[in-house]
KEFIKE-353325 format. One record per residue: x, y, z of N, C-alpha, C in turn. Coordinates in steps of 0.05 Angstrom, whole numbers, padded with zeros to 5 digits, always signed. Each point is the difference from the previous one (the first is absolute). Layout:
# residues N
+--------+--------+--------+--------+--------+--------+--------+--------+--------+
!     nX !     nY !     nZ !    caX !    caY !    caZ !     cX !     cY !     cZ !
+--------+--------+--------+--------+--------+--------+--------+--------+--------+
!      X !      Y !      Z !      X !      Y !      Z !      X !      Y !      Z !
...
+--------+--------+--------+--------+--------+--------+--------+--------+--------+
END
This chain:
# residues 137
+--------+--------+--------+--------+--------+--------+--------+--------+--------+
!     nX !     nY !     nZ !    caX !    caY !    caZ !     cX !     cY !     cZ !
+--------+--------+--------+--------+--------+--------+--------+--------+--------+
! -02269 ! -02381 ! +03941 ! +00001 ! -00031 ! +00027 ! +00020 ! -00005 ! -00005 !
! +00018 ! -00006 ! +00021 ! +00035 ! -00006 ! -00002 ! +00004 ! -00030 ! -00021 !
! +00019 ! +00000 ! -00008 ! +00006 ! -00019 ! -00022 ! +00009 ! -00020 ! +00011 !
! -00017 ! -00027 ! +00006 ! +00005 ! -00022 ! +00003 ! +00006 ! -00022 ! -00011 !
! +00011 ! +00004 ! -00023 ! +00033 ! -00012 ! -00004 ! +00011 ! -00008 ! +00003 !
! +00023 ! -00021 ! +00010 ! -00001 ! -00009 ! +00009 ! +00039 ! +00008 ! +00003 !
! +00006 ! +00008 ! -00030 ! +00030 ! +00005 ! -00011 ! +00005 ! +00037 ! -00009 !
! -00025 ! -00001 ! +00009 ! -00009 ! +00038 ! -00006 ! +00020 ! +00012 ! +00010 !
! +00015 ! +00001 ! +00028 ! +00015 ! +00012 ! +00004 ! +00036 ! -00019 ! -00007 !
! +00000 ! -00012 ! -00017 ! +00023 ! -00009 ! -00012 ! +00007 ! +00018 ! -00017 !
! -00013 ! +00006 ! -00026 ! -00001 ! +00022 ! -00010 ! -00012 ! +00027 ! -00009 !
! -00015 ! +00008 ! +00025 ! -00007 ! +00027 ! -00003 ! +00036 ! +00017 ! +00011 !
! +00012 ! -00020 ! +00000 ! +00031 ! +00020 ! -00003 ! +00011 ! +00015 ! -00029 !
! -00001 ! -00023 ! -00001 ! +00005 ! -00007 ! -00033 ! -00021 ! +00017 ! -00013 !
! -00019 ! +00001 ! -00007 ! -00024 ! +00009 ! -00017 ! +00004 ! +00030 ! +00001 !
! -00004 ! +00010 ! +00031 ! -00003 ! +00025 ! +00009 ! +00015 ! +00017 ! -00004 !
! +00042 ! -00001 ! -00006 ! +00013 ! +00015 ! -00009 ! +00009 ! +00000 ! -00021 !
! +00006 ! +00032 ! +00010 ! -00016 ! +00019 ! -00030 ! +00027 ! -00005 ! -00015 !
! -00001 ! -00010 ! -00036 ! +00019 ! +00007 ! -00007 ! +00028 ! +00002 ! +00004 !
! -00014 ! +00045 ! +00009 ! +00042 ! +00006 ! -00004 ! +00001 ! -00004 ! +00020 !
! -00001 ! -00021 ! +00024 ! +00014 ! -00010 ! +00024 ! +00002 ! -00029 ! -00012 !
! -00010 ! -00012 ! -00009 ! +00021 ! -00026 ! -00006 ! +00030 ! -00002 ! -00007 !
! +00015 ! -00023 ! +00004 ! +00016 ! -00001 ! -00008 ! +00007 ! +00005 ! -00037 !
! +00029 ! +00001 ! -00006 ! +00018 ! +00001 ! -00031 ! +00004 ! -00018 ! -00002 !
! -00005 ! -00017 ! -00017 ! +00006 ! -00037 ! -00012 ! +00023 ! +00016 ! -00010 !
! +00022 ! -00027 ! +00007 ! +00029 ! +00014 ! -00002 ! -00012 ! -00019 ! -00045 !
! -00021 ! -00011 ! -00009 ! +00014 ! -00016 ! -00022 ! -00022 ! +00013 ! -00020 !
! -00021 ! +00016 ! -00003 ! -00017 ! +00003 ! -00007 ! -00002 ! +00037 ! -00008 !
! -00009 ! +00006 ! -00022 ! +00003 ! +00023 ! -00011 ! -00037 ! +00018 ! -00009 !
! -00009 ! +00020 ! +00001 ! -00032 ! -00001 ! -00012 ! +00014 ! +00024 ! -00006 !
! -00013 ! -00007 ! -00032 ! +00014 ! +00020 ! -00015 ! -00031 ! +00018 ! -00013 !
! -00006 ! +00015 ! +00001 ! -00035 ! +00024 ! -00003 ! +00003 ! +00024 ! -00035 !
! -00016 ! -00001 ! -00004 ! -00010 ! +00025 ! -00017 ! +00021 ! -00025 ! -00032 !
! -00006 ! -00022 ! +00002 ! +00012 ! -00015 ! -00023 ! -00013 ! +00001 ! -00026 !
! +00008 ! +00003 ! -00020 ! -00009 ! +00013 ! -00021 ! -00029 ! -00025 ! -00013 !
! -00021 ! +00006 ! -00006 ! -00015 ! -00020 ! -00004 ! +00005 ! -00019 ! -00014 !
! +00005 ! +00000 ! -00020 ! +00011 ! -00023 ! -00022 ! +00016 ! -00020 ! +00028 !
! +00021 ! +00008 ! +00010 ! +00019 ! -00023 ! +00020 ! -00014 ! -00031 ! +00012 !
! +00006 ! -00014 ! -00006 ! -00001 ! -00020 ! +00007 ! +00014 ! -00019 ! +00021 !
! -00009 ! -00011 ! +00014 ! +00020 ! -00026 ! +00015 ! +00030 ! +00000 ! -00012 !
! +00002 ! -00004 ! -00030 ! +00016 ! -00019 ! -00008 ! +00025 ! +00019 ! -00014 !
! -00023 ! +00032 ! -00006 ! +00037 ! +00025 ! -00006 ! +00003 ! +00008 ! +00038 !
! -00010 ! +00003 ! +00014 ! +00006 ! +00004 ! +00043 ! +00027 ! -00018 ! +00004 !
! -00016 ! -00022 ! -00011 ! +00033 ! -00026 ! +00006 ! +00024 ! +00010 ! -00015 !
! +00002 ! +00002 ! -00017 ! +00019 ! +00006 ! -00028 ! +00014 ! +00028 ! +00013 !
! -00016 ! +00019 ! +00004 ! +00005 ! +00025 ! +00020 ! +00025 ! +00002 ! +00014 !
! -00017 ! -00020 ! +00014 ! +00014 ! -00001 ! +00028 ! +00024 ! -00028 ! -00003 !
! +00009 ! -00008 ! -00014 ! +00010 ! -00024 ! +00010 ! +00026 ! +00014 ! +00003 !
! +00015 ! +00016 ! -00017 ! +00021 ! +00007 ! -00003 ! +00017 ! +00011 ! +00030 !
! -00017 ! -00003 ! +00019 ! +00001 ! +00001 ! +00036 ! +00009 ! -00016 ! +00021 !
! -00017 ! -00030 ! -00025 ! +00006 ! -00019 ! +00016 ! -00018 ! -00035 ! -00003 !
! -00006 ! -00014 ! +00008 ! -00016 ! -00021 ! -00011 ! -00033 ! +00002 ! +00016 !
! -00024 ! +00007 ! -00016 ! -00021 ! +00015 ! -00005 ! -00012 ! -00033 ! +00010 !
! -00007 ! -00006 ! +00020 ! -00018 ! -00019 ! +00001 ! -00036 ! +00001 ! -00002 !
! -00012 ! +00023 ! +00002 ! -00023 ! +00006 ! -00008 ! -00001 ! +00039 ! -00008 !
! -00011 ! -00013 ! -00028 ! -00002 ! +00035 ! -00010 ! -00044 ! +00002 ! -00006 !
! -00006 ! +00020 ! +00014 ! -00031 ! -00001 ! -00007 ! -00006 ! +00024 ! +00008 !
! -00031 ! +00012 ! -00028 ! -00003 ! +00025 ! -00005 ! -00028 ! -00017 ! +00003 !
! -00016 ! +00024 ! +00017 ! -00034 ! -00007 ! +00009 ! -00018 ! +00015 ! -00012 !
! -00001 ! -00023 ! -00013 ! -00040 ! +00005 ! -00022 ! -00025 ! +00013 ! +00014 !
! -00012 ! +00008 ! -00005 ! -00025 ! +00004 ! +00002 ! -00012 ! -00018 ! -00032 !
! -00014 ! -00022 ! +00008 ! -00007 ! -00009 ! -00029 ! +00015 ! -00003 ! -00020 !
! +00016 ! +00014 ! -00029 ! +00010 ! +00007 ! -00018 ! +00017 ! +00020 ! +00014 !
! -00004 ! +00008 ! +00003 ! +00007 ! +00039 ! +00000 ! +00027 ! +00001 ! +00031 !
! +00028 ! +00008 ! -00010 ! +00011 ! +00004 ! +00013 ! -00004 ! +00015 ! +00028 !
! +00004 ! +00001 ! +00039 ! -00009 ! +00019 ! +00011 ! +00029 ! +00022 ! +00002 !
! +00019 ! -00014 ! -00020 ! +00023 ! +00026 ! +00011 ! +00022 ! -00008 ! +00015 !
! -00003 ! -00020 ! +00009 ! +00004 ! +00002 ! +00019 ! +00023 ! -00041 ! +00000 !
! +00019 ! -00005 ! +00011 ! +00012 ! -00029 ! +00001 ! +00014 ! -00004 ! +00035 !
! +00012 ! -00026 ! -00001 ! +00022 ! -00002 ! +00021 ! +00023 ! -00019 ! -00021 !
! +00027 ! +00003 ! +00013 ! +00018 ! -00017 ! -00006 ! +00017 ! -00015 ! +00010 !
! +00009 ! -00038 ! +00009 ! +00007 ! -00004 ! +00023 ! +00026 ! -00017 ! +00003 !
! +00028 ! +00005 ! +00003 ! +00014 ! +00000 ! -00015 ! +00010 ! -00033 ! +00030 !
! +00023 ! -00013 ! -00016 ! +00006 ! -00019 ! +00022 ! +00026 ! +00003 ! +00023 !
! +00006 ! +00008 ! -00019 ! +00013 ! +00020 ! +00027 ! -00009 ! +00026 ! +00013 !
! +00010 ! -00010 ! +00036 ! -00006 ! +00040 ! +00008 ! +00023 ! +00011 ! -00016 !
! +00001 ! +00024 ! +00004 ! +00017 ! +00023 ! -00017 ! -00012 ! +00012 ! -00018 !
! +00001 ! -00013 ! -00013 ! -00014 ! -00001 ! -00035 ! -00026 ! +00025 ! +00004 !
! -00011 ! -00001 ! +00000 ! -00019 ! +00014 ! +00005 ! +00012 ! +00022 ! +00012 !
! +00007 ! +00004 ! +00022 ! +00017 ! +00033 ! +00004 ! +00004 ! +00010 ! -00032 !
! +00022 ! -00019 ! +00003 ! +00018 ! +00010 ! -00034 ! -00017 ! +00015 ! -00021 !
! -00015 ! -00022 ! -00008 ! -00022 ! +00019 ! -00009 ! -00013 ! +00021 ! -00001 !
! -00009 ! +00001 ! +00016 ! -00019 ! +00026 ! +00023 ! +00012 ! +00012 ! -00003 !
! +00043 ! +00006 ! +00008 ! +00014 ! +00022 ! -00004 ! +00011 ! +00004 ! -00031 !
! -00020 ! -00009 ! -00012 ! +00021 ! +00000 ! -00044 ! -00031 ! +00019 ! -00011 !
! -00018 ! -00015 ! +00013 ! -00026 ! +00015 ! -00024 ! +00002 ! +00026 ! +00032 !
! +00002 ! +00014 ! +00022 ! -00004 ! +00025 ! +00007 ! +00032 ! +00006 ! -00004 !
! +00012 ! -00007 ! -00015 ! +00031 ! +00023 ! -00004 ! -00019 ! +00026 ! -00020 !
! +00020 ! +00023 ! +00013 ! -00004 ! +00017 ! -00024 ! -00004 ! -00008 ! -00039 !
! -00013 ! +00004 ! -00002 ! +00015 ! +00003 ! -00031 ! -00019 ! -00021 ! -00010 !
! -00005 ! -00026 ! +00010 ! -00007 ! -00021 ! -00008 ! -00017 ! -00004 ! -00012 !
! -00010 ! -00010 ! -00016 ! -00029 ! +00001 ! -00025 ! -00005 ! -00033 ! -00007 !
! -00010 ! -00017 ! -00002 ! -00014 ! -00016 ! -00012 ! -00010 ! -00007 ! -00008 !
! +00016 ! -00009 ! -00029 ! -00018 ! +00006 ! -00030 ! -00025 ! -00024 ! -00010 !
! -00034 ! -00002 ! +00008 ! +00000 ! -00034 ! +00009 ! -00001 ! -00001 ! -00031 !
! +00006 ! +00018 ! -00023 ! -00019 ! -00003 ! -00037 ! -00013 ! +00030 ! -00004 !
! -00008 ! -00011 ! -00026 ! -00004 ! +00028 ! -00010 ! -00031 ! +00015 ! +00008 !
! -00008 ! -00018 ! +00012 ! -00036 ! +00010 ! +00000 ! -00003 ! +00026 ! +00015 !
! -00033 ! +00006 ! -00005 ! +00002 ! +00017 ! +00001 ! -00009 ! +00008 ! +00038 !
! +00009 ! -00012 ! +00005 ! -00010 ! +00002 ! +00037 ! +00033 ! -00004 ! +00020 !
! +00021 ! +00001 ! -00023 ! +00029 ! -00008 ! +00009 ! +00010 ! +00021 ! +00014 !
! -00016 ! +00028 ! +00011 ! +00014 ! +00027 ! -00007 ! -00010 ! -00005 ! +00035 !
! -00020 ! -00023 ! +00012 ! -00005 ! -00008 ! +00038 ! +00029 ! +00007 ! +00005 !
! +00001 ! +00012 ! +00035 ! +00031 ! +00002 ! +00004 ! -00010 ! -00036 ! +00010 !
! +00015 ! -00024 ! +00013 ! -00005 ! -00020 ! +00020 ! +00015 ! +00005 ! +00023 !
! -00010 ! -00007 ! +00019 ! +00002 ! +00016 ! +00019 ! +00006 ! -00030 ! +00021 !
! +00032 ! -00010 ! +00009 ! +00006 ! -00024 ! +00010 ! +00008 ! +00011 ! +00022 !
! -00016 ! -00025 ! +00022 ! +00007 ! -00003 ! +00044 ! -00002 ! -00020 ! -00001 !
! +00014 ! -00003 ! +00025 ! +00005 ! -00022 ! +00007 ! -00039 ! -00003 ! +00024 !
! -00001 ! -00033 ! -00003 ! -00031 ! -00007 ! -00014 ! -00001 ! +00005 ! +00044 !
! -00022 ! -00008 ! +00014 ! -00003 ! +00001 ! +00027 ! -00002 ! -00034 ! -00007 !
! -00001 ! -00007 ! +00039 ! -00005 ! -00035 ! -00003 ! -00032 ! +00006 ! +00009 !
! -00012 ! -00026 ! -00017 ! -00029 ! -00004 ! +00002 ! +00004 ! -00008 ! +00027 !
! -00029 ! -00009 ! +00019 ! -00015 ! -00010 ! +00009 ! +00004 ! -00036 ! -00013 !
! +00009 ! -00018 ! +00027 ! +00009 ! -00032 ! +00000 ! -00031 ! -00017 ! -00013 !
! -00001 ! -00013 ! -00009 ! -00027 ! -00013 ! -00012 ! -00011 ! -00010 ! +00034 !
! -00016 ! -00007 ! -00009 ! -00017 ! -00011 ! +00036 ! +00001 ! -00030 ! -00014 !
! +00015 ! -00005 ! +00026 ! -00008 ! -00034 ! -00001 ! -00027 ! -00019 ! -00005 !
! +00013 ! -00016 ! -00009 ! -00025 ! -00017 ! +00001 ! -00005 ! -00012 ! +00018 !
! -00029 ! +00003 ! +00009 ! -00011 ! -00003 ! +00026 ! -00004 ! -00041 ! +00002 !
! +00013 ! +00001 ! +00027 ! +00011 ! -00025 ! +00014 ! -00032 ! -00023 ! +00005 !
! +00016 ! -00027 ! -00010 ! -00037 ! -00015 ! +00010 ! +00014 ! -00015 ! +00015 !
! -00022 ! -00007 ! +00027 ! +00005 ! -00018 ! +00016 ! +00027 ! +00001 ! +00024 !
! +00005 ! -00008 ! +00021 ! +00022 ! +00004 ! +00005 ! +00027 ! +00003 ! -00001 !
! +00012 ! -00009 ! +00025 ! +00023 ! +00012 ! -00005 ! +00025 ! -00038 ! -00018 !
! -00025 ! -00022 ! +00011 ! +00018 ! -00019 ! -00006 ! -00005 ! -00005 ! -00028 !
! -00018 ! +00013 ! -00015 ! -00005 ! -00002 ! -00030 ! -00031 ! -00025 ! +00009 !
! -00017 ! +00002 ! +00019 ! -00014 ! -00015 ! -00016 ! -00023 ! +00025 ! -00009 !
! -00032 ! -00003 ! -00012 ! -00011 ! +00006 ! -00008 ! -00020 ! +00008 ! +00011 !
! +00015 ! +00008 ! +00025 ! -00050 ! +00003 ! +00008 ! -00009 ! -00018 ! +00012 !
! -00023 ! +00017 ! -00025 ! -00023 ! -00039 ! +00018 ! -00005 ! -00010 ! -00040 !
! +00008 ! +00021 ! -00015 ! +00003 ! -00024 ! -00017 ! +00004 ! -00026 ! -00021 !
! -00008 ! -00012 ! -00014 ! +00007 ! -00033 ! +00000 ! +00022 ! -00003 ! -00012 !
! +00030 ! -00006 ! -00003 ! +00016 ! +00000 ! -00006 ! +00003 ! -00018 ! -00034 !
! +00019 ! +00025 ! -00009 ! +00001 ! -00001 ! -00040 ! -00004 ! -00020 ! -00014 !
! -00016 ! -00014 ! -00010 ! +00005 ! -00031 ! -00020 ! +00030 ! +00005 ! -00014 !
! +00017 ! -00017 ! +00001 ! +00014 ! +00007 ! -00026 ! -00008 ! -00022 ! -00026 !
+--------+--------+--------+--------+--------+--------+--------+--------+--------+
END
């Protein structure tokens, strides 16, 4: 049966766009193959030298790292500088003396994510709430 959701056309394009066709972020990087012991704080510290980090996130499945994360910078250009530095010949970041620090972390520009769905509108254009009684103050 056809999709009868009135908003489905608004989101079908964003949700169906393949990841490799989404534009690159100007402020966020994707870090994969992280050592299992790396947490958000360690990720932030590793990338702060390239600019002000507003968020550093390591993905977890329960208490186990999934081995990837994201770093978001406040200013455009810092992410590209970090990617360039981490991908330079001979660059190797030492995460610590853990047994898994031999994993070579891959760093690349993150892809933009689809915008969140807007909240559904209630009532008409003038803000009336349809047939609901007025809210009590």
